[in-house]
C-alpha positions in Angstrom: 0.0 0.0 0.0 1.2 3.5 -0.8 -0.1 6.6 0.9 0.7 10.3 0.2 0.6 12.9 2.9 1.2 16.6 2.6 4.6 17.8 3.8 2.9 19.8 6.6 1.2 16.7 8.0 4.4 14.6 7.8 6.4 17.4 9.4 3.9 17.7 12.3 3.7 14.1 13.1 7.5 13.5 12.7 8.2 16.4 15.0 6.4 14.4 17.8 9.3 11.9 17.8 9.5 8.1 17.9 6.2 6.4 17.3 4.8 9.2 15.1 3.2 6.7 12.7 1.3 5.2 15.6 0.1 8.6 16.7 -1.0 9.4 13.1 -3.0 6.2 13.0 -4.6 7.0 16.3 -5.5 10.5 15.1 -7.2 9.0 12.0 -9.1 6.5 14.0 -10.4 9.3 16.2 -11.5 11.2 13.2 -13.3 8.3 11.6 -15.0 7.3 14.9 -16.1 10.9 15.6 -17.5 11.5 12.1 -17.7 8.4 9.8 -18.9 10.6 6.9 -16.0 13.1 7.1 -14.6 12.0 3.7 -17.9 12.8 1.9 -17.7 16.4 3.2 -14.4 17.0 1.4 -16.3 16.9 -1.9 
């Protein structure tokens, strides 16, 4: 699988140190759980 993220998003999560990928995954899980239809709102 290949995923592209904006430089700003990568920079933010990488700046949090070791385990940044796990934190990114956790953040996405929170978003999906909070608003399952968030992707539809992007247009």
